[in-house]
C-alpha positions as CSV (number, residue, x, y, z in Angstrom):
1,M,0.0,-0.2,0.3
2,R,1.4,3.5,-1.0
3,N,1.4,6.3,1.6
4,R,-1.0,8.8,0.9
5,S,1.3,11.8,1.5
6,S,3.5,10.8,-1.4
7,Q,0.5,10.8,-3.9
8,F,-0.2,14.7,-3.4
9,Q,3.6,15.6,-3.5
10,I,3.9,15.5,-7.3
11,P,0.6,17.2,-8.1
12,L,1.3,20.0,-5.5
13,L,4.6,20.6,-6.7
14,G,3.4,21.1,-10.4
15,L,0.8,23.4,-9.0
16,F,3.3,25.2,-7.2
17,L,5.5,25.7,-10.4
18,A,2.5,26.6,-12.1
19,L,1.7,29.7,-10.0
20,L,5.2,30.9,-10.1
21,L,5.1,31.0,-13.7
22,L,2.1,33.3,-13.4
23,V,3.3,35.8,-10.8
24,P,4.7,38.7,-12.7
25,T,8.4,39.7,-11.7
26,S,9.2,43.0,-10.7
27,S,10.6,44.2,-13.8
28,M,7.3,43.6,-15.5
29,I,5.6,45.5,-12.9
30,L,8.0,48.5,-13.3
31,G,8.3,48.4,-16.9
32,G,11.9,47.5,-17.4
33,D,14.9,46.8,-15.6
34,D,16.0,50.2,-14.4
35,D,14.1,53.6,-14.2
36,L,16.9,55.6,-16.1
37,G,14.4,57.2,-18.6
38,P,14.4,56.8,-22.5
39,P,17.5,55.1,-24.2
40,A,20.3,57.1,-25.2
41,P,20.4,58.2,-29.0
42,P,22.8,56.2,-31.0
43,A,26.2,57.2,-31.1
44,Q,27.5,59.3,-33.9
45,Q,30.0,57.7,-36.3
46,G,33.5,59.2,-37.3
47,P,35.4,62.3,-35.9
48,R,33.9,64.7,-33.4
49,I,35.9,67.7,-32.1
50,R,35.1,68.9,-28.6
51,F,36.6,72.2,-27.3
52,E,37.4,73.1,-23.7
53,Q,35.8,76.5,-24.2
54,N,34.0,77.7,-27.3
55,S,35.0,81.3,-26.9
56,H,37.9,83.7,-24.8
57,D,37.2,87.1,-23.3
58,W,40.2,89.0,-24.6
59,G,39.5,92.0,-22.5
60,E,40.8,95.4,-23.6
61,V,43.5,95.2,-26.0
62,L,45.5,98.1,-27.8
63,Q,45.7,98.1,-31.6
64,G,48.8,96.4,-32.7
65,T,49.4,94.1,-29.5
66,K,50.3,90.7,-30.3
67,I,48.0,88.4,-28.2
68,E,47.5,84.5,-28.0
69,H,45.3,82.1,-26.8
70,T,45.2,78.4,-27.0
71,Y,42.1,76.7,-27.7
72,R,42.0,73.1,-26.4
73,F,40.1,70.6,-27.7
74,R,40.2,66.7,-28.7
75,N,38.5,64.4,-31.0
76,V,35.8,62.4,-28.8
77,G,34.6,60.4,-32.0
78,D,35.8,57.3,-33.3
79,G,37.4,58.3,-36.4
80,I,40.2,60.3,-37.6
81,L,39.9,64.1,-36.9
82,R,41.6,66.2,-39.8
83,I,41.7,69.8,-39.3
84,T,42.1,72.0,-42.7
85,Q,41.7,75.4,-44.1
86,V,42.1,77.0,-40.4
87,K,40.8,80.9,-40.7
88,P,40.9,83.7,-38.1
89,G,37.2,84.6,-37.3
């Protein structure tokens, strides 16, 4: 004669597993894995120049005075940055 408690173990285990599949996970409730807002736009390909400063205040300068300023920049893109035809603005 079989033990009655072992007869109920398999159906109860199956019912328990079925219920686990029906319970929504926290990512389903929240609508995603994180709450960081919309996804970032796709990265641009090719060279991209970024300046530390876009302008410089020269102050008051007397006519004929030689002045210099270094504009620092870097290539933040993924291609080779070529600078050609530089003209004073």
